[in-house]
C-alpha positions as CSV (number, residue, x, y, z in Angstrom):
1,M,84.0,81.2,11.7
2,N,83.0,80.0,15.2
3,N,85.2,78.2,17.7
4,D,83.6,74.8,17.3
5,F,84.3,74.7,13.6
6,I,85.6,71.2,12.6
7,P,87.1,70.8,9.1
8,K,85.4,68.2,7.0
9,I,87.7,65.8,5.1
10,I,86.4,64.6,1.8
11,N,88.1,61.3,1.0
12,Q,86.9,59.9,-2.3
13,K,88.6,57.9,-5.0
14,R,89.4,60.3,-7.8
15,K,91.5,60.3,-10.9
16,V,94.6,62.5,-10.7
17,N,93.1,64.9,-13.3
18,T,89.9,65.3,-11.2
19,I,91.9,66.3,-8.1
20,I,93.7,69.0,-10.0
21,K,90.5,70.1,-11.7
22,D,88.6,70.4,-8.4
23,I,91.3,72.5,-6.8
24,L,91.5,74.8,-9.8
25,D,87.8,75.2,-10.6
26,Y,86.4,76.2,-7.2
27,K,85.4,79.7,-8.3
28,N,83.3,78.3,-11.2
29,I,81.7,75.7,-8.9
30,F,81.0,78.4,-6.3
31,E,79.2,80.5,-8.9
32,E,77.1,77.5,-10.1
33,I,75.9,76.6,-6.6
34,F,74.9,80.1,-5.4
35,N,74.0,81.5,-8.8
36,K,76.0,84.6,-8.1
37,P,79.5,85.8,-8.8
38,F,82.3,84.6,-6.6
39,D,82.7,86.8,-3.5
40,K,85.1,89.5,-4.6
41,E,85.5,90.6,-1.0
42,E,87.1,87.2,-0.1
43,T,90.5,85.9,-0.9
44,L,91.3,82.2,-0.6
45,Y,94.7,80.8,0.5
46,F,96.0,77.3,0.5
47,R,98.6,75.3,2.5
48,G,99.9,71.9,1.5
49,E,101.3,69.3,3.9
50,S,102.7,66.0,2.8
51,K,101.2,64.0,5.7
52,E,98.7,64.4,8.5
53,F,99.6,66.5,11.6
54,D,97.4,67.1,14.6
55,M,97.8,70.9,14.4
56,R,98.7,73.7,12.0
57,T,101.7,75.1,14.0
58,P,104.5,77.5,13.0
59,S,107.9,76.1,13.5
60,L,108.8,78.2,16.5
61,Y,105.9,76.7,18.4
62,L,107.4,73.2,17.9
63,N,110.3,74.2,20.2
64,E,109.3,74.2,23.9
65,D,112.0,76.6,25.1
66,L,111.4,79.2,22.4
67,T,107.7,79.0,23.0
68,M,107.6,79.1,26.8
69,K,110.7,81.2,27.5
70,G,110.8,83.6,24.6
71,S,112.8,83.9,21.3
72,E,114.8,87.1,21.9
73,R,118.2,85.4,22.5
74,Y,117.6,83.0,19.5
75,Y,117.0,85.9,17.1
76,R,119.7,88.1,18.5
77,T,122.2,85.3,18.0
78,L,120.9,84.4,14.6
79,M,120.9,88.0,13.4
80,N,124.4,88.5,14.8
81,E,125.7,85.4,13.0
82,L,124.2,86.6,9.7
83,G,125.6,90.1,10.1
84,T,122.2,91.7,10.3
85,N,122.0,92.5,14.0
86,D,120.5,95.9,13.5
87,Y,117.7,97.2,11.4
88,E,116.5,100.8,10.6
89,Y,112.8,100.5,10.1
90,N,110.0,98.1,11.0
91,T,109.7,97.0,7.4
92,S,113.3,95.8,7.2
93,L,112.8,93.6,10.3
94,A,109.5,92.2,9.0
95,R,111.1,91.4,5.6
96,M,114.1,89.9,7.2
97,M,111.9,87.6,9.2
98,S,109.9,86.5,6.2
99,E,113.2,85.7,4.4
100,L,114.5,83.8,7.4
101,Q,111.2,81.8,7.3
102,H,111.9,80.6,3.8
103,Y,115.4,79.4,4.7
104,G,114.5,77.3,7.7
105,A,114.7,79.6,10.7
106,K,112.2,79.1,13.5
107,T,109.4,81.7,13.2
108,R,105.9,82.4,14.4
109,M,104.6,82.5,10.9
110,L,102.9,79.7,8.9
111,D,103.4,79.5,5.2
112,I,100.4,79.7,2.9
113,T,100.0,80.6,-0.8
114,K,97.5,82.2,-3.1
115,N,98.1,79.5,-5.7
116,P,96.4,76.1,-5.1
117,L,98.9,74.3,-7.3
118,I,101.7,75.5,-5.2
119,A,99.9,74.0,-2.1
120,L,99.2,70.8,-4.1
121,Y,103.0,70.6,-4.8
122,F,103.8,70.6,-1.1
123,A,101.1,68.1,-0.4
124,V,102.6,65.6,-2.8
125,E,106.3,66.3,-2.8
126,K,107.3,63.5,-0.5
127,D,106.0,60.9,2.0
128,D,104.4,58.7,-0.6
129,E,103.4,56.2,2.0
130,F,101.0,58.8,3.6
131,P,98.1,60.8,2.3
132,G,98.8,64.5,1.7
133,Y,96.5,67.4,2.5
134,V,95.6,70.8,1.2
135,Y,94.1,73.2,3.8
136,L,92.0,76.1,2.8
137,F,92.0,79.6,4.5
138,H,90.4,82.9,3.7
139,S,90.4,86.6,4.4
140,K,87.8,89.2,3.7
141,N,90.4,91.3,1.9
142,D,91.7,92.4,5.3
143,E,95.2,91.1,4.9
144,K,98.0,92.9,6.7
145,F,101.1,94.2,5.0
146,D,104.7,94.4,6.3
147,T,104.5,98.2,6.2
148,G,101.7,98.3,8.8
149,H,101.6,98.5,12.5
150,T,100.1,95.1,13.2
151,V,103.0,93.2,11.5
152,A,105.5,95.6,12.9
153,I,104.3,94.8,16.5
154,K,103.9,91.1,16.0
155,T,107.4,90.8,14.4
156,A,109.0,93.0,17.0
157,M,107.6,90.8,19.8
158,S,110.0,88.1,18.8
159,L,112.7,90.3,20.1
160,M,111.1,90.9,23.5
161,P,111.4,88.9,26.8
162,Q,108.4,86.5,27.3
163,S,108.0,87.7,30.9
164,V,107.3,91.2,29.7
165,I,104.7,89.9,27.2
166,N,103.0,87.8,29.9
167,N,102.8,90.6,32.4
168,F,101.4,92.9,29.7
169,F,98.7,90.4,28.8
170,D,97.7,89.9,32.5
171,A,97.3,93.7,33.0
172,C,95.4,94.3,29.8
173,K,93.0,91.4,30.5
174,E,92.1,92.9,33.9
175,I,91.6,96.4,32.4
176,K,89.3,95.0,29.7
177,E,87.3,92.9,32.2
178,A,86.7,96.1,34.2
179,G,84.7,97.4,31.3
180,N,86.9,100.2,30.1
181,D,86.7,101.8,26.6
182,I,89.6,99.9,25.2
183,Q,89.7,101.5,21.8
184,T,90.6,105.0,23.1
185,L,92.5,104.1,26.3
186,S,96.0,105.4,26.0
187,L,99.1,104.9,28.1
188,E,98.6,108.4,29.4
189,D,95.0,107.6,30.5
190,I,96.3,104.7,32.5
191,R,99.0,106.8,34.1
192,N,96.4,109.5,35.1
193,S,93.7,107.1,36.4
194,K,93.5,106.3,40.1
195,D,91.8,103.0,39.3
196,L,94.1,101.9,36.5
197,K,97.4,103.2,37.8
198,K,98.1,99.9,39.5
199,F,98.5,98.4,36.0
200,L,100.9,101.0,34.8
201,N,104.3,99.3,35.4
202,P,103.8,96.2,33.2
203,I,102.0,98.1,30.5
204,Q,104.5,100.9,30.4
205,K,107.5,98.5,30.3
206,F,105.9,96.7,27.3
207,M,105.1,99.9,25.5
208,E,108.6,101.2,25.9
209,L,110.1,98.0,24.5
210,I,107.6,97.7,21.7
211,N,108.3,101.2,20.5
212,Q,112.0,100.5,20.6
213,R,111.7,97.2,18.7
214,A,108.9,98.0,16.3
215,R,110.3,101.3,15.1
216,T,107.1,102.5,13.5
217,R,106.9,106.1,12.2
218,E,104.3,107.1,14.8
219,R,104.8,106.3,18.4
220,L,102.5,103.5,19.6
221,K,100.3,104.7,22.5
222,F,97.1,102.5,22.7
223,P,98.1,99.4,24.7
224,I,94.7,97.8,25.0
225,R,94.1,98.2,21.3
226,I,97.4,96.4,20.7
227,Y,96.4,93.7,23.1
228,E,93.2,93.0,21.2
229,D,95.2,92.8,17.9
230,L,97.6,90.3,19.4
231,K,94.8,88.0,20.5
232,V,93.8,87.0,16.9
233,A,95.5,85.5,13.9
234,H,96.2,87.6,10.7
235,I,97.0,86.8,7.1
236,V,100.0,88.7,6.0
237,S,100.9,89.6,2.4
238,P,104.7,90.1,2.5
239,S,106.7,92.2,0.1
240,K,108.0,90.0,-2.7
241,V,111.7,90.6,-1.7
242,T,113.0,87.1,-2.6
243,D,112.6,85.0,-5.7
244,R,111.2,82.2,-3.5
245,I,108.3,84.3,-2.2
246,R,107.5,85.5,-5.7
247,Q,107.6,82.0,-7.2
248,Q,105.5,80.5,-4.5
249,Q,103.0,83.4,-4.4
250,G,103.6,83.2,-0.7
251,A,101.8,84.7,2.2
252,F,101.8,84.0,6.0
253,I,99.5,83.4,8.8
254,F,100.7,85.2,11.9
255,P,98.8,83.5,14.8
256,C,97.7,85.0,18.0
257,F,100.2,85.6,20.8
258,V,99.6,83.7,24.0
259,N,100.4,84.3,27.7
260,T,102.6,81.3,28.5
261,E,102.5,81.8,32.3
262,N,100.6,79.0,34.1
263,R,100.0,77.1,30.8
264,T,101.5,73.9,29.6
265,F,103.4,73.7,26.3
266,I,100.6,71.7,24.6
267,K,98.0,74.2,25.8
268,V,99.9,77.0,24.2
269,Q,100.2,75.0,21.0
270,E,96.4,74.4,21.0
271,E,95.7,78.1,21.4
272,I,98.0,78.9,18.5
273,H,96.4,76.3,16.3
274,N,92.9,77.4,17.3
275,S,93.6,81.0,16.3
276,I,94.9,79.8,12.9
277,N,91.8,77.6,12.5
278,E,89.6,80.7,12.8
279,L,90.8,81.6,9.3
280,S,89.7,78.2,7.8
281,A,87.6,78.4,4.7
282,S,85.1,76.1,3.1
283,I,84.1,75.7,-0.5
284,Y,81.0,73.8,-1.8
285,I,81.1,71.4,-4.7
286,K,78.2,70.0,-6.6
287,K,78.7,66.6,-8.1
288,K,76.7,63.9,-9.9
289,D,76.8,60.6,-7.9
290,K,74.7,57.5,-7.5
291,D,72.2,57.3,-4.7
292,D,73.1,54.6,-2.2
293,Q,69.6,53.1,-2.1
294,T,68.1,53.6,-5.6
295,N,71.4,53.5,-7.5
296,K,70.1,56.4,-9.6
297,E,72.2,59.4,-10.5
298,V,71.6,62.3,-8.2
299,T,73.2,65.6,-7.4
300,K,75.1,65.7,-4.1
301,F,76.7,68.6,-2.4
302,F,80.1,68.4,-0.6
303,E,81.6,71.0,1.8
304,I,85.3,70.9,1.6
305,S,87.8,72.7,3.9
306,I,90.5,70.0,3.5
307,I,91.4,68.1,0.4
308,K,92.9,64.7,1.0
309,I,95.2,63.2,-1.6
310,N,96.0,59.5,-1.5
311,G,99.6,58.6,-1.0
312,G,99.4,56.2,-4.0
313,D,98.5,59.2,-6.3
314,K,101.3,61.5,-5.3
315,K,103.9,60.3,-7.9
316,N,101.4,60.8,-10.8
317,I,100.4,64.2,-9.5
318,R,104.0,65.2,-9.2
319,N,104.6,64.3,-12.9
320,E,101.5,66.2,-14.0
321,L,102.6,69.2,-12.0
322,K,106.0,69.1,-13.6
323,M,104.3,69.2,-17.0
324,L,102.5,72.3,-15.8
325,G,105.9,73.9,-14.9
326,F,105.7,73.2,-11.1
327,S,109.1,71.6,-10.6
328,P,111.4,71.9,-7.6
329,G,113.5,74.3,-9.7
330,F,110.5,76.6,-10.1
331,I,109.3,76.3,-6.5
332,F,112.8,76.8,-5.1
333,P,114.7,79.1,-7.5
334,D,118.2,78.6,-6.0
335,I,121.2,77.1,-7.6
336,E,120.9,73.8,-5.7
337,H,117.3,73.1,-6.7
338,Q,117.8,74.5,-10.2
339,S,120.7,72.1,-10.8
340,K,118.8,69.1,-9.4
341,A,115.7,69.9,-11.6
342,I,117.9,70.0,-14.7
343,L,119.5,66.6,-13.8
344,D,116.1,65.1,-13.1
């Protein structure tokens, strides 16, 4: 997906059933258009939002202080209040973060789901005076897992000072621009190089902290490789440790990390959004329609990366979703929502 990709919004008057059918039948439509099986190397994900927002932005990046100054104190305090101020392995930290995400804590992760009807539920659950939207994302089956190094590093960086991250980014950028072999360049290589030794302090400080915080089984020792990984967004398939994650077939997008020095808050938000948008997906739908000039029935093709649902249709869609079993009690399997669902 190139950087100038602009999602196309298809806004047509459709019956409620047609909206649900379109979002369910994309695989069959894909096969029909390209006359070949649906790409088994690709996984589609969905995100529902009840009204239009300018950017897809994780909740932490809506808070200027947490974005620009770092989140270490916020998380240390939150973990202390919850009685979980220490963790043994990287997986326990990543899973704790994903659980906090589902209970309203500010995080760097954006919720998505493998189930299009779950996304549709969130697109129509409220704000009936506004249209809702379902956004499409994809991966080439290269999702990250909370047992891996990438998630361990990205999660642990929430517990690091932003100044350390910024200095690390500056040093790595200069090293890369000098044309070095970034894939094999280790911390030891930097320490022993006359040309690169001037970058040692910010990189060494970052590497010491990331090894302390990430707690991976193997010691992390390739700083520029880490830097490259931090510059892009990843789809994360978390362990299904809570009923909510299981019910919602949840996953996350972990966006890129950004050097906040000499940048405005809105510029940082745009960089985060752009990295997420790199994972946007399109599906192609073939439909019979009337030609505008001849009024004859013709076949038209539509590229869809965002599905727009009219606000006036939301109530009817909510009722249909309930009949399919997608009620608040199913989406949020806690006592409060289960009780409300029964009363409704």
